N, C-alpha and C positions, 0 to 999 in steps of 0.2 A: 620526708627529709629534702629541703630547698638541696639544688649541688650548687656549687661555687663555679660563679662565669667568670672565667680569666680570657685578655692580651696576651701571644705570645711571640714576640718579635724573634727570627729567625737571621741568623747571621751563621759568616764561612758554610763549614761543614754543614749545618744544621739546615740551611737554607736550601742549598744545593741538594739536599735530599728530598728536601719534601716539595720543591719547585717551586717557593712561594717566599717574602718576606714575614708575612704573618698567618697566622691563624687565632681562633677561637675555641678552646678547648674548658670543660665540664669535669668538676670531680666532686666527691663528696665531700662533706667540712670537714676541717683539720687535715686534710691532705698538704705533706710537704713537698715544697719546691720542686726538692728532686726527683717529684712523683711525675713533671712533664718532661726531664730527661728521658726517665723511665718510658715512656709511654713512647718518646720518639722512637727511642733503640726498639722496644717492641715491634714498631710500626716497619723499622728501617735497622735492621741488625748489623750491619756493616758502619753504623754509627758508635759501637760498642768501643772500638777503641777508644770516645772521646770520654767514655764514662768517667774515670775518677778525676780526667783534666780540666770536666767542666766546671766554669764557675757560673755564679747563680746572680743575678737581680732581680729586685723587685721594687717597682715603681721610682726606678733611678737611684736605687742603693743598693748594694754588693749583699748578698744575704748567705746565711750558712745556708747547707743542704735540709735540713728538720727544718725552718722556717713555714709555717703555714701560711695556707694560701689564703685570700677571702675574695670576694665576688669585687669584683670593678680594677682586680689588679693585673699591672701590665709586667709580663715577666721578661725575660732576656735571658738565653741561654748562650754562654758568653766559651765556646772553644779556646784553643791555644788557636793563635796567629802570628805566621811570621812575615817577617817584612823589611823592609830597608831605607 
């Protein structure tokens, strides 16, 4: 079974936790985009506070958490941000 390879763009708390703005990950076929968030939370448990507040984007479009990943997708995790 071929794995799905994606690029993840990280912002705000996710970028701070991982320490870089982008990473490449692999998942089994038909994995939902929410698995990206879950993997980062598994590696960085303090990110769990953002679990239910994070929005997802694939290839510059907002998507639902159950949207499946495909090889070549560019995924963004968008935690809430504040500003003025």
